[in-house]
N, C-alpha and C positions, 0 to 999 in steps of 0.2 A: 265168938263163935269158934266152937269146940273144934279140934284139930288144925284150927288156921294160929300163927304166930300172933304174938300179943304187942301190943303197939308201944313203942319207944321211942326216945329221943333218936332224931337222924342221926346224929355221930356225936362220937365223947369231943366235947370242948375244947378240954386241956390238950388232947393228941390233935385236934384240927389246929390248933395255935402252933403247935411246933409244926405241923407241915407247912403251915402260911409262913413260918417264919424261914423255912428252907426254900420255899420257892422265890420270897424276896430275895435271899441269898442268891439264888437260880439266877435271878432278874438282874442284879446287880452287877455278876459276873457276867452276864451276856453284853452289859453295857459296856464292860471294859473291855472284853475281847471283841466286840464287835460293835463300835461307836457308830449311835446313826442306824443301825440295821433294825429291820422290822420282823416279827414274827409271819411265818409264812400261813399260818392258821388264820391270824386276824386278815390279811389281805385277801385270803380265798372267801372269808365271811362278808366282808365289803365287795368283793366281787357278785357274791351270789343277790345279795340285797339290790343291787344298781342293774335292775332288769330293764328300767327305761330310761331313756335320756333325759338329763337334768332338768328339772323345772325351772332353773334361772342361769342365766349364763355366767362363766366363770369372772367376767370383768363387771358385774353388778356391784352397786358401791354400796356393800352390804354394813361396811363397817365406816362409812363415811358421814360426815354431817352435812346439813344445809342450812342455808339461812331461809326461813319462812317468809311469807310473803304478806302474811297479815302480822300486826302488834302480838307482841307476847314474848315467850323466852328468845333470847339472842339465837340459840341455834336448836335444830331438831335433826333426828334421824331422818336419813333418807327414806320415805316410804316405799318409794320404787326399787330401793335395795332389798328392801325389808319381804318384800309380798312372795317372793321364791321362797325364803326360810322359812316361813310362817308354819306351823304343824297346826296348830289349834288357835281356833278364832271366835271369837263371839263378841255381840253387842247386846245393849240393853237400851230399849225393849229388844227381845230377839225379831229379828227382821222376818217377814213370810216367807215360806217355801218356795223355790223357783214354781213358776207355772209357765203352761203351754197351753195355749188356747184354753187357758180357764181350768186347765185342769193340773192341780198341783202334784209336786216330784213327790214318787213313792217311797216308803221306808219300809225296813225289812227287820225283822225279830231276830232272824241269827247273825245278823251284822257283827255282834261282839263276839261270835264265835269265828267267824270268818276273817274278819278283819286282819288279824295276826299274823296270818298265813301269808299276804301279800296277793295281787290280783290274779299270778301265774297259778300258785297252788290250786286256788279256786275250781280251774277247770278240771281237774282231776279228781278234786274234792268231792265233788257234787253226786257224781255217780258212784263213788265208793260210799256215800253218806246213803243213796238210794239202796244199794246192793246191801248193807247192812240193815236197813229198814225194812226190807223184805227177805229179811234171814239168812242172806248169804253170809261165808265168812271172807275174810280177804287178806290179802299179804303185800305189803307196800314195800317198794324199793327206794323209791325218790317222791319228790313231791309231785310228780307227773304222770309215774307209772305202777300198777296194782295188778293181783290178779283175785279173781271174785271165784268163789266155788261151795258146791253145797254139801260137802264132804262124801260124796260119792263120786261124780262124775270128774273128767279133767277140768282143770281152771279155764276160766277166760281170762285174756290180758287186756287191758285197756290203757291205754296212755293219750292223755287230755281227752279231746274226742276221738282218737282213733281206737277201733274197736274190729271185730274179728269178722264183722259182716261184709267189708269192702274190703275187694283185694288191693295188693299191692300194686298189680297192673295199674288198676282203673285210679289209684291214687297217683302214681306217677304220670299218667296220662292226663291228670287234671292239673297236675303244675306245669305241662308245656301249654302256654297258652294258643300257639298256633293249633297243635292238634286238637286241644278241646274247641276252638271256635272252630273248625273243619267238621269235627262230628256234630256241633249243633247246628251247623247252616244243613249239614246232609238229612238231618232230623227235622227240617222244618222249624227249628227254633228261632225267632227274630236275632238275629246278631248284628253288630256294626259291621260296614262293607270295609274288608280291609285285606291286605296282603302282607307276606314276610319277605324280608329282604335278608341278602346276605351280610355279615360283618364288613361295614367299610364302604357298602354301595351307596351311599349318602346320594348322590346325583339320580339314582332310580325313584329313591323315596320321595325327593322332592318333586319330582316328574309326575310321579302316581298321587301325591297330596294335591297337585296342580287339577291333576283329570277329577277327582273324588270332590273336591271344592273343600275350603276350610270351613270352619274350625276342624282339627284332625286331633289324634292320640297318638301318642308314641308311649311304646313300651317294649321292653323283652320279651322274646318267644316264651323262654323259661324262665321264672322268676317267682319272687314272693314279696309280701309285706311294702309293696309301691315302690322297691329299689328299680331308680334307672325310668320310672314312669312320668310323664309329662305330658297333662290334658289340656283342651281348650286352648292349642295352637294356633293362633290367629293368621299366620303368615309365614313366606320362607325363611324370614331372617329369624324368627321365634323356633323354628324348626330345626335351623344350622345349630341355634343355640341348644335346645333340646338334645341332638345329636352327641353335639360335644360333652356336655353334662353327662350321658348315659355311657360314651366312650370313657369315661375317667371314672365312673362307678364300678362296683363289684362284678356288675353284668354287662360289662365294655367290650368283652372278647366274644360275645354269642350273636346269633341272629337277633332282629328284631320286627316290630310289627309296626303298622301305619294304617290305623284304621278312622272312620269318620268319627266325629265327636258328639255324641248325644247329649239332647240337653236334657234334663230333667233331675228327679231325686233321686238320693241312692237308697236302695232295699237291699236286705238281707234275709231272704225266704229259704227257709228250712225244711226240707223235705227228707222223712223217714219213710222207706219203702216206696209207697205210693201214695203216701199223704203227707200234705203240707201240715207241719204241728205247731210253726210260729213265724210270724212276718215282722221284721224290726226296720222301720226307717232310720237310718243314721243322719245326723246334721251336724254340721260342724259346731265346735266352740262357740260360744257366746254366752253374751250376758243381758237383761233387759233392766233397762234404767227406771228408778223411783222419783226422780226429780229432784233428790236431795243427796245421794251417796255419788262418791267419784268413782271410776272406773275400776279402780284398784279396790275400793270396799266393793264394790259388786262382785269381783273375782274371788275376794276371799270369801264373801258371804256364801256363795256359789260351791267352793271347795267345802265349805262348812257342811251345807246341805247334800253333799255327795259323800261325804262321811258315813251318812246313813243307808249307803245303797252297797250290800254287801261284795257287787262286782266294781262299782267304781270307787270305794273308797280311797284306795290309794291313786287312782288314775286322775289327778287334779287337772285344774285348767294350768297352764304354764305361762310363765312370763319369761319370755326369752325375744330374740331377733325376729322372730314371725311373727309373735303377737305385737310388738312394735311397729312392724310394717303394716299388718293388717288394719289396726287402730290408725295409724296414720293415714291408712287409705281414704278412711271413714271419717278424718277430720278432727280424729281425738288425741288427749295426750293422756298420761297415767294419770292427772289428777283433775281431771275434766268432769264435770258433771254431767251426765247423761240424763236427756228429759225422760219424763215419765212413759212407759210404754214402747221406748223406741229400742230395737234390739240391736246389739253392736257384734258383731262376727270377730270371733279372735282367729281364727285358723280357716284357711282354705280346705283342709283334707277332711273329709269324714271318717275321723278316726277317734276310737273310743278313748285309747290310751295317751291321745293329745288333747282331753277336755271334751269330747264330742258327746252329746245327748242321743240316748236309745229312745226310741217311741215303738211300742209293741202295738200293730195295726192288724191283726189277723183277723180279728171280726168284721173289718170292714173292706179287705180285700175282695179284688172282683172274680168271681170264679175264673175267668178266663186267664187271668195271671196265674192263678193256682193250678189250672191245667197245662201252662206253659212249663211252668216251674218243674212237674212233675216229668215232663216230656224232655225237659233238659236233662236231668239225672238219669233218666232210661237212655238215653243219647250214650251214653258211657256206659259200656259192661262191666257187670261186678261193683257199681258204684249202688251201695244200700243207703248210705246216708251222706246228705251234703248240703252245703248253702250255695243257695242261686243267687249271685248278685246281678240285681236288677237294677236298672236306669227308667225311671217311668214320669210320666208327666202328672199322673195323677193315680194312685192305686185304687180308687174308688171306680173307674172308670173301666171299659172293656178296653182290651189290649189292641184291637183292630180299630178305635176309633182315637189313639194318640200315638206318637212317636215314643219307642219303648225299644231295649233290646239288653239281652245278658250279655253282659261285660265279661263274667269269668263263673269258674264252679270252684267250690272250695270242700274239698273232701275231709277236713278237720275243721269245720266250721264251729266258733267257741259257742257251746251250751250257756253260759252265765250271761249271754247277750239278750237271750229271749226270757232267762229265769229270774234275771234283774233289771227290767227296763227303768228308766229311769222316769219316764210316763207310759202309761199304758197297762194293760192286763199282763200280769205274769204268765210264764205258760212252763210248767213242769217238766220240762222236756228229756231232763236226766230221767225220771221216773219211766217215761216210754222208752228212750233209750237202754236203760237198763234190763225193763222188763222183754221187750223186744228179741235182745242178744241172750237172754236165758231161756227163753222160750225156742229159738231157733237152734240151741246146743242142748235142749234136755234139762237143763238146770231146775231144780223146785224151788218155787219161791211162795211165801206167803200168799194168800190171797189177797191179804189187804195188808196196808204198809203200818208198820208199828210204830207206834207214838212215843214209847218207851223199851229201851233194852238194855242188857246186862251183858257185858263182853268180857274175855280176858284178851290183856293186851300183853304182848311179850315183844320187846325191843332189842335187838341185838346191834353190836358195834360197840364204838366208845362211849358207853354210857354209864361207866362207873369212876368215882372220883370225880365228876365235873358237874356238879350239881343238878343231876337230871330229876332224881326222886324229888327235889324239893321244887324245880322248875313245874314239874308235871302235876303236883298236889296243889299246888297256887292255882293251875288253871282251872283243873279238877273242880277246887273249890269255888271258884271264881263264875263256873259254867252251871253250877247249882248239882254236881254230880257227888255220889256217894260211892265209897269202896276203900281200895287200901293200895298202895305201891310197895314193893322190897326189890332187893337185888336178889336174882336168881343164882348168876354165877358170877365171874369177875370180868364177863363181858356180855353181860344180858341182866334186864330188869324185868321184872312181872308186875303187872297191873289188874286188878278188877274193877272194873266200873260199871254203875249203873245210875239211868237218868234219861232225861228227854233224848231221844231218837238223833235229834241234829247234833246235840251237845256232845254226845257220845261219839259220834261219827267225825265231829270236829276234833276230838283228841286223839282218835286215832289217825287221824290224816297228818297233824301237827307233830305227834310222836315221832314221824319220820325228820322231824327239823330239829327238836331238841332246844336246849339252852344252847349259847354260841361256843361254848369251848366244847358240845357232845359232836359226835361224828357216828347216828345211827347208821347201820348197813341194810335192815328191813325191820318189819313191824307185822307180826301175825297177828289179827284179832279172829277171837272166837264167841260166838255165843255160849253163855254160861248161866246158871241160876242166879238169880239175886244176891248179893252176897251179904243182905240184912243186916246192913250198919248205917247207922243215922249220921255219919260224917265221912270225911276223905281222909285215911291214916297213911302214914310213912312207915312202915315196919322194916324191922331185921329179919333176915334170914336166920332162922335159930342155930342151924347146925354151924353157920360161921361166925357167931355171935363172939363168943369167947376170943376163939383164934384171932380174928381179924384184930380186937383190940391190943391185944400181945404182940402180934407180928409187928403192926404198923407202928408201936412206943418202940420197940427193938431197932427195928430198920431206920427210923428216923435219927436216934441215938447215935447208930452205927454209921451213917452217912456223913460222919464229917468232912470229907475231902469236896471242896467246893467246886470241883471240875465235874465230878461224878455227880453232885447234886445236880448241877446247872444241865448236865446231859439224861438225867433221869427225870427230873421233875419238869422241865420245858416242855414235857409233852405230858400232862395228869393223868391219861389212860395208863401211861406206863407205870402207874404208882404200885397197884394192885401187885403186878408182875415183878417190879423190882422187890416189894416188901417180901413176898415169898421166896424169892432166890436168895435174898439177904439172910432170911430166916432159916433157909436149908443148911447154909454155909455156916451159922451161927450154931446150927445144931449138931453138925458134925464136929466142930471145934470141941464142943462141950462132951461129944462121947469121946 
């Protein structure tokens, strides 16, 4: 293409070999001076990846062997120890997909785009995906936060499911359970009978529980993520134990609530403005027997099926103490063969991060429950988007014909829960979410969602000398995109990408993550004309092409001091700066 830099090899192999040798010398120097030490960057990467609790306990017998119960080889690997560490699992013939009441588990076309991001990044990605598909430009700062603009008006900021239409005050009220319960009760919404108690007032709490009758629920007055919450408490002894567990938790220093336990199924009903846009039943982790597979084989097969779900791919069924406790209650062991059609629950919590199932049921939701959900959101002033957590006996029956209550409100309800249910009809809530926000603030969007887009992506930060261009090019090729990428400055890279809007948007989100050694600080994505190339290329910036080779070669040869090499090359992002400083000194000497 005229005026564009031509494609060239990514790096000079001879010079990079010298650089790699220098890095190896630096690592050996580090090993001698800091025996047993770890690179801080590596530890940070590991922490970033550990977003959820381990899938197996540290004391699992992964490296042990067992004596089989059947004739054959003398020893075998412990299947129970392996289950938590298995990443890929397949059998032949391929088992049928999991079903629920005759409905097969859903699969999604964009799973290959989204899975590498991890389950947390997808929350913010799907809103950026819609922003780009509707013609807006974006600027992303990390895997959860980005801005969207139309090039004319001020940008709108999004962080996961937080958005400009809900006030900070409303979100703060919702986080305080007692304040929420009082507002819901005043507005006429069905809520469990309950009361707040001061920290340490266990005697009054026990008396109140006797008055309203067991079972009851204990939870902190302010909290989230279920910390300190105990449900279905059957008597005074259990309540005392629950109070002690809460006291030892991070929420143990605050007030707490005792309320009547409501028997029913758990639902997350999503309300946008005055409209219910999605409704999802959340079911604890479980497997269904086929009459031939062991319980562990059923777990592995279901995890393999969940990998085809863009949201649940990394939220696998766990094998830990909780799982063992639940299957023991049901009378099973790890190697038990579950009878065909029998469901075995692996957890008591309705939590998708622990392997729970999501079932979208909006089409069957009774109108009276929709009305109550909208009423619940209106009870909190300034709340424009919310997830209403409802306990119901049956979502198809009228609310006044059953026991039901609103347990909580969630001002940042996760959008992927409705977009990627395991069963039921997917709801593209992110599209409604984005178009509603753009309309309220006057941003111009396309009348229809674009199926293909072309954008310029500029990433800033530690993105030079860390394999960023090669990483980006490989991913773009895998996603079926065309275009090119090159270094823009010593702290930025620039790419022009064209392809399916979902694939291009996935690249824009992933660009802020980068390969392991990269540390991007921001990624700007702007719509441009199609680059009119047939493949994806790694290009050089022509203005730096000749100088960079010479400077790199002279600087590598000049850094003979192993201490300096260790200090400079330990952080690859400093290589370019070090090369330039050394080159300036060499030039001054020559003159």
